[in-house]
C-alpha positions as CSV (number, residue, x, y, z in Angstrom):
1,X,81.9,92.2,105.1
2,X,83.9,95.2,106.5
3,X,85.2,98.1,104.6
4,X,87.8,100.9,105.0
5,X,86.7,104.6,104.5
6,X,90.0,106.3,103.6
7,X,90.4,110.1,103.4
8,X,93.4,110.7,101.1
9,X,96.0,113.4,101.1
10,X,97.2,112.9,104.7
11,X,100.9,113.0,105.3
12,X,102.2,110.5,107.9
13,X,104.9,111.2,110.5
14,X,106.4,109.0,113.2
15,X,107.7,105.6,114.0
16,X,106.1,102.2,113.2
17,X,107.3,98.7,114.2
18,X,106.7,95.8,111.7
19,X,104.7,92.8,112.9
20,X,106.2,89.3,113.1
21,X,106.5,87.6,109.7
22,X,103.3,86.1,108.4
23,X,105.0,83.6,106.0
24,X,107.4,82.5,108.7
25,X,104.6,82.0,111.2
26,X,102.7,79.6,109.0
27,X,105.7,77.3,108.9
28,X,106.9,77.7,112.4
29,X,103.5,77.1,114.0
30,X,103.0,73.8,112.0
31,X,106.5,72.6,113.2
32,X,105.3,72.5,116.9
33,X,103.4,69.3,115.9
34,X,106.7,67.5,115.5
35,X,107.5,67.2,119.2
36,X,105.8,66.1,122.4
37,X,107.7,68.8,124.3
38,X,106.6,72.4,124.8
39,X,107.7,75.0,122.1
40,X,107.5,78.7,122.8
41,X,107.1,81.1,119.9
42,X,107.7,84.9,120.2
43,X,106.7,87.8,117.9
44,X,103.6,86.1,116.5
45,X,101.6,88.5,114.4
46,X,98.0,89.0,115.4
47,X,96.5,88.5,111.9
48,X,93.6,86.4,110.6
49,X,95.6,83.7,108.8
50,X,97.8,83.1,111.8
51,X,95.0,83.1,114.3
52,X,93.0,80.6,112.2
53,X,96.0,78.3,112.1
54,X,96.4,78.6,115.9
55,X,92.7,77.8,116.3
56,X,93.2,74.7,114.1
57,X,96.1,73.5,116.2
58,X,94.0,73.9,119.3
59,X,91.2,71.8,117.7
60,X,93.8,69.1,116.9
61,X,94.5,68.8,120.6
62,X,97.6,71.1,120.9
63,X,97.6,72.9,124.2
64,X,97.9,76.6,123.8
65,X,99.1,78.9,126.6
66,X,99.3,82.6,125.8
67,X,102.3,84.2,127.6
68,X,101.7,87.7,126.1
69,X,100.0,89.3,123.1
70,X,102.7,88.0,120.8
71,X,104.2,85.0,122.7
72,X,102.6,81.5,122.9
73,X,103.6,78.2,124.4
74,X,102.5,75.2,122.4
75,X,102.3,71.6,123.8
76,X,101.5,69.0,121.1
77,X,102.0,66.0,123.4
78,X,98.3,65.0,123.1
79,X,97.4,65.5,119.4
80,X,94.2,63.9,118.2
81,X,95.2,62.7,114.8
82,X,91.7,61.4,114.1
83,X,90.5,65.0,114.0
84,X,92.0,65.1,110.5
85,X,89.1,62.9,109.4
86,X,86.4,65.3,110.7
87,X,84.2,67.6,108.7
88,X,85.1,70.4,111.0
89,X,88.8,70.0,110.1
90,X,88.0,69.9,106.5
91,X,86.0,73.1,106.6
92,X,88.6,75.0,108.7
93,X,91.7,73.8,106.8
94,X,90.1,74.5,103.4
95,X,89.7,78.2,104.4
96,X,93.5,78.5,105.1
97,X,96.2,77.9,102.6
98,X,98.9,77.7,105.3
99,X,97.2,74.5,106.6
100,X,98.9,72.6,103.9
101,X,102.1,72.7,106.0
102,X,100.5,70.5,108.6
103,X,100.9,67.6,106.2
104,X,104.7,67.2,106.6
105,X,104.7,67.2,110.4
106,X,101.8,64.9,110.8
107,X,103.2,62.5,108.2
108,X,106.6,62.5,110.1
109,X,105.2,61.9,113.5
110,X,101.9,60.1,113.0
111,X,102.6,58.4,109.6
112,X,99.7,60.1,107.8
113,X,98.6,63.5,106.6
114,X,95.4,64.8,105.2
115,X,94.4,68.2,103.8
116,X,91.5,69.5,101.7
117,X,92.2,71.8,98.8
118,X,93.4,74.9,100.7
119,X,92.1,78.4,100.2
120,X,94.0,81.7,100.4
121,X,94.5,84.5,97.9
122,X,92.8,84.2,94.5
123,X,95.9,85.0,92.5
124,X,96.0,82.1,90.1
125,X,97.0,78.5,90.2
126,X,99.1,77.5,93.2
127,X,99.8,73.9,92.7
128,X,100.9,71.5,95.4
129,X,102.7,68.9,93.3
130,X,106.1,69.8,94.7
131,X,104.9,69.0,98.3
132,X,103.4,65.6,97.4
133,X,106.1,64.4,95.0
134,X,108.6,65.1,97.8
135,X,106.6,63.1,100.3
136,X,106.4,60.2,97.8
137,X,110.2,60.3,97.3
138,X,110.4,59.8,101.0
139,X,108.3,56.7,100.7
140,X,104.8,58.0,101.3
141,X,101.8,56.8,99.4
142,X,99.7,59.6,97.9
143,X,96.0,59.7,97.1
144,X,93.9,62.6,95.7
145,X,90.1,62.4,95.7
146,X,88.2,65.1,93.7
147,X,85.0,64.5,95.8
148,X,83.8,67.3,98.1
149,X,86.1,69.9,96.7
150,X,89.2,67.7,96.7
151,X,91.1,65.9,99.5
152,X,94.9,65.2,99.5
153,X,96.0,62.2,101.6
154,X,99.5,60.7,102.3
155,X,100.3,57.6,104.4
156,X,103.6,56.1,105.3
157,X,104.6,53.4,107.8
158,X,108.1,54.6,107.7
159,X,109.7,57.4,105.8
160,X,113.2,56.8,104.4
161,X,115.7,59.5,103.4
162,X,116.6,60.0,99.8
163,X,118.0,62.4,97.2
164,X,115.5,64.7,95.5
165,X,115.6,67.5,92.9
166,X,112.6,69.8,93.4
167,X,110.9,70.9,90.2
168,X,110.5,74.4,91.6
169,X,112.1,76.2,94.6
170,X,108.8,76.3,96.4
171,X,109.1,77.8,99.9
172,X,106.1,76.0,101.4
173,X,107.0,72.8,99.5
174,X,110.6,72.9,100.8
175,X,109.3,73.6,104.3
176,X,106.8,70.7,104.2
177,X,109.3,68.2,102.8
178,X,111.9,69.3,105.3
179,X,109.6,68.8,108.3
180,X,108.7,65.3,107.0
181,X,112.4,64.5,106.5
182,X,113.7,65.4,109.9
183,X,112.2,62.3,111.4
184,X,112.8,60.0,108.4
185,X,115.3,57.1,108.5
186,X,118.6,57.9,106.9
187,X,119.8,61.0,105.1
188,X,117.7,63.2,102.8
189,X,119.2,65.7,100.3
190,X,117.0,68.4,98.8
191,X,118.4,70.1,95.8
192,X,116.8,73.3,94.3
193,X,115.5,73.9,97.8
194,X,114.1,77.4,98.6
195,X,116.5,79.4,100.8
196,X,114.4,82.4,102.0
197,X,115.2,83.8,105.4
198,X,111.9,82.4,106.7
199,X,113.0,78.9,105.7
200,X,116.4,79.5,107.3
201,X,114.5,80.4,110.5
202,X,112.6,77.1,110.3
203,X,115.8,75.1,109.8
204,X,117.5,76.8,112.7
205,X,114.5,76.2,115.0
206,X,114.4,72.5,114.0
207,X,118.1,72.1,114.7
208,X,117.6,73.6,118.2
209,X,114.9,70.9,118.6
210,X,117.5,68.2,117.8
211,X,117.3,67.9,114.0
212,X,120.4,67.7,111.9
213,X,120.1,70.0,108.9
214,X,123.1,71.4,107.0
215,X,123.4,73.7,104.0
216,X,121.1,76.3,105.6
217,X,120.8,79.4,103.4
218,X,121.7,77.5,100.3
219,X,119.6,75.6,97.7
220,X,121.1,72.3,98.8
221,X,119.9,71.0,102.1
222,X,121.1,67.8,103.8
223,X,118.9,66.3,106.6
224,X,120.1,63.4,108.7
225,X,117.0,61.9,110.2
226,X,116.6,61.6,114.0
227,X,114.3,59.5,116.2
228,X,112.6,62.4,118.0
229,X,112.7,66.2,118.5
230,X,112.5,68.2,121.7
231,X,111.2,71.5,122.7
232,X,112.7,75.0,122.0
233,X,112.1,78.7,122.1
234,X,111.9,80.7,118.9
235,X,111.6,84.4,117.9
236,X,110.2,85.2,114.5
237,X,111.7,87.8,112.1
238,X,109.9,91.1,111.3
239,X,107.6,90.8,108.3
240,X,109.7,91.9,105.2
241,X,106.5,92.4,103.2
242,X,105.1,94.9,105.7
243,X,108.5,96.7,105.8
244,X,108.4,97.1,102.0
245,X,104.7,98.2,102.1
246,X,105.6,101.0,104.6
247,X,108.5,102.1,102.3
248,X,106.2,102.4,99.4
249,X,103.5,104.0,101.4
250,X,105.9,106.7,102.7
251,X,107.0,107.6,99.2
252,X,103.5,107.8,97.8
253,X,102.1,109.9,100.6
254,X,105.2,112.2,100.9
255,X,105.5,111.1,104.5
256,X,108.5,111.0,106.9
257,X,108.5,107.7,108.8
258,X,110.9,105.5,110.6
259,X,110.4,101.7,110.4
260,X,111.8,100.2,113.6
261,X,113.7,96.9,114.2
262,X,113.8,95.8,110.5
263,X,116.7,93.3,110.8
264,X,118.0,94.9,107.6
265,X,120.5,92.0,106.9
266,X,117.6,89.7,106.3
267,X,115.8,91.9,103.8
268,X,118.0,91.0,100.8
269,X,117.6,93.2,97.8
270,X,114.2,94.7,99.0
271,X,115.7,98.1,100.0
272,X,117.7,98.2,96.7
273,X,114.7,97.7,94.6
274,X,112.8,100.6,96.3
275,X,116.0,102.7,95.9
276,X,115.8,102.0,92.1
277,X,112.4,103.7,92.2
278,X,114.2,106.8,93.5
279,X,113.1,106.4,97.1
280,X,115.6,107.8,99.6
281,X,116.2,105.9,102.9
282,X,118.6,106.1,105.7
283,X,119.7,103.0,107.6
284,X,120.1,103.7,111.3
285,X,121.2,100.5,112.9
286,X,118.3,98.2,112.2
287,X,115.9,101.0,111.6
288,X,115.0,102.4,108.2
289,X,114.2,106.1,108.0
290,X,112.3,107.4,104.9
291,X,112.4,111.2,104.6
292,X,109.4,113.0,103.0
293,X,110.1,113.3,99.3
294,X,108.4,115.7,96.9
295,X,109.8,113.8,93.9
296,X,111.4,110.4,93.3
297,X,112.7,109.4,89.9
298,X,113.0,105.8,88.5
299,X,116.4,104.6,87.5
300,X,117.1,103.2,84.0
301,X,119.4,100.4,83.2
302,X,123.0,101.2,82.5
303,X,122.4,101.1,78.7
304,X,119.5,103.7,79.1
305,X,116.7,101.2,78.6
306,X,113.5,101.2,80.7
307,X,113.6,99.7,84.2
308,X,112.0,96.3,84.6
309,X,111.2,94.9,88.0
310,X,110.3,91.2,88.2
311,X,110.0,88.5,90.9
312,X,112.5,85.7,91.4
313,X,113.1,83.0,94.0
314,X,115.2,84.2,96.9
315,X,117.7,86.0,96.9
316,X,115.7,87.6,94.1
317,X,112.9,90.0,94.6
318,X,109.8,88.6,96.4
319,X,106.6,88.4,94.4
320,X,104.6,89.6,97.4
321,X,106.0,93.1,97.0
322,X,105.5,93.6,93.2
323,X,102.0,95.0,93.8
324,X,103.5,97.6,96.2
325,X,106.2,98.5,93.8
326,X,103.6,98.9,91.0
327,X,101.4,101.3,93.0
328,X,104.4,103.3,94.3
329,X,105.6,103.9,90.7
330,X,102.4,105.7,89.9
331,X,103.8,109.0,91.3
332,X,107.4,108.4,90.3
333,X,109.1,110.3,87.4
334,X,109.7,107.8,84.6
335,X,108.3,104.5,83.3
336,X,108.7,100.9,84.6
337,X,107.7,97.5,83.5
338,X,106.4,95.3,86.3
339,X,106.7,91.6,85.4
340,X,104.9,89.2,87.8
341,X,106.1,85.8,86.7
342,X,104.7,83.5,89.4
343,X,100.9,84.2,89.5
344,X,98.8,85.0,86.5
345,X,96.0,86.8,88.3
346,X,97.9,89.1,90.7
347,X,98.0,92.2,88.5
348,X,94.3,92.2,87.7
349,X,93.7,94.8,90.5
350,X,95.3,97.5,88.3
351,X,91.9,98.2,86.7
352,X,91.0,99.9,90.0
353,X,94.1,102.0,89.8
354,X,93.3,103.0,86.3
355,X,89.9,104.1,87.4
356,X,91.5,106.2,90.0
357,X,93.5,107.9,87.2
358,X,96.8,106.0,87.1
359,X,98.6,105.6,83.8
360,X,99.0,101.8,83.6
361,X,99.0,99.5,80.6
362,X,98.2,95.9,81.5
363,X,100.2,94.2,78.8
364,X,99.0,90.7,79.7
365,X,98.2,88.8,82.9
366,X,101.9,88.9,83.9
367,X,103.1,92.3,82.9
368,X,102.1,95.9,83.4
369,X,103.7,99.2,82.3
370,X,103.4,102.1,84.7
371,X,104.0,105.7,83.5
372,X,104.6,107.8,86.5
373,X,102.9,111.2,87.1
374,X,105.8,112.8,89.0
375,X,103.2,114.4,91.2
376,X,101.7,116.4,88.3
377,X,98.4,114.7,88.7
378,X,96.8,113.2,91.8
379,X,94.7,110.0,92.0
380,X,91.1,110.4,92.8
381,X,89.2,108.4,95.4
382,X,86.7,105.7,94.3
383,X,85.0,102.6,95.7
384,X,86.8,99.4,95.2
385,X,87.3,95.9,96.6
386,X,90.4,94.1,97.9
387,X,91.0,90.9,95.8
388,X,93.9,89.6,97.9
389,X,96.2,90.6,100.7
390,X,98.9,92.4,98.8
391,X,96.6,94.1,96.2
392,X,94.4,95.2,99.1
393,X,97.3,97.1,100.8
394,X,98.3,98.5,97.4
395,X,94.8,99.9,96.9
396,X,95.0,101.3,100.5
397,X,98.3,103.1,99.6
398,X,96.7,104.5,96.5
399,X,93.6,105.6,98.5
400,X,95.8,107.3,101.1
401,X,97.6,109.3,98.3
402,X,94.4,110.2,96.4
403,X,92.3,113.3,96.6
404,X,88.9,112.8,98.2
405,X,87.5,109.7,99.9
406,X,87.8,106.1,98.9
407,X,85.9,103.0,100.1
408,X,87.8,99.7,100.1
409,X,85.5,96.7,100.5
410,X,86.5,93.1,101.5
411,X,89.2,94.3,103.9
412,X,89.1,90.8,105.5
413,X,91.8,90.1,102.8
414,X,94.0,92.9,104.2
415,X,93.4,91.7,107.8
416,X,94.7,88.2,106.8
417,X,98.2,89.7,106.4
418,X,98.4,93.1,108.2
419,X,97.9,93.4,111.9
420,X,95.6,96.3,113.0
421,X,96.8,98.2,109.9
422,X,94.1,101.0,110.3
423,X,94.9,101.9,113.9
424,X,98.7,101.7,113.4
425,X,98.6,104.0,110.4
426,X,96.1,106.3,112.1
427,X,98.6,106.8,114.9
428,X,100.9,108.2,112.3
429,X,98.3,110.7,110.9
430,X,96.3,108.6,108.4
431,X,92.5,108.8,108.3
432,X,91.2,105.3,107.9
433,X,87.8,104.4,109.4
434,X,86.6,100.7,109.6
435,X,82.9,100.6,108.6
């Protein structure tokens, strides 16, 4: 198990380019299984979760040809669907939550899908009901076996389009059902569909492959089933979570950085939320420049009441950035209530921040109140462990702003979502040593 040794108090300066979007990659890479023709993907992030999924595709018989560090051609013409029955598949798929999105494509093309209970962040219950209820609406038969840690199976001799109202606007659930529906017979209508930019990217890619999807960007998707899909070329968006992380990091460490090629139009209200924390930023084309700020002050609501920041389905604020907002608020002037609605364990990392000296009240598993220091007191370095991807980077931001040295253990969690984060930040002036 690797660790980061972080020397705090360093101010960063320079330019940094965000990686390709992790959450988009997990959908897009699974979609290559839908066709026998080559699919080329660009701007693929070099992170653990994505690399594990690529390895899993290779084990399934997908031919993988690397064109560059971030571009790969996939050829799924010779998929070995029997591999899904193997112990090796079960072990590898169980370690990667993104593997669940292989079920829709394999069900559509090979009439069956199989997945063990998937892993991922330990941030509370993350049910899969939406995925499998959607498959059953399309005519698939579902079976769950609790043996050996849990196995989900779906089978269908022929999927048929239908109308469905999703019980939640699940991004991965919508993506999975969508990928199954594109090869189903007839028309499928998905209401209360997720509409995140990453899902829009998947829809656009599938349409280039020959799918017929309308309503892209809305919560009502209509899919006319087709017989087969062809190949295509696709470039992934920059990772909006990494962009938000860099904005918060710049503010906390009083750094002047420019985040390059952000595709700002696809960020929704993310910049606005950080501006509510008092963080200044300049939009220069598709670059975001954050000047060094000695102070930043939290806004109040119009009636003078305390600011509350909470997560919502898109186009609301993404839950993946609430941990970043929370840690950034530690050095702001003012008080903010952070309300994490979706995951009941995602705020439990705040005990480490409190140990570092932060003024945080954990109200319950979903809510925390942060009383900002306004730079009057500095956090102190401690030893801590990364519980999940986003909390891990939040702890890294805290350590970079603290006095003294911090050790962050279990950084494999950070590596799952952030590409070479230590070397990239060190190039800006950070002092992070991998030990």
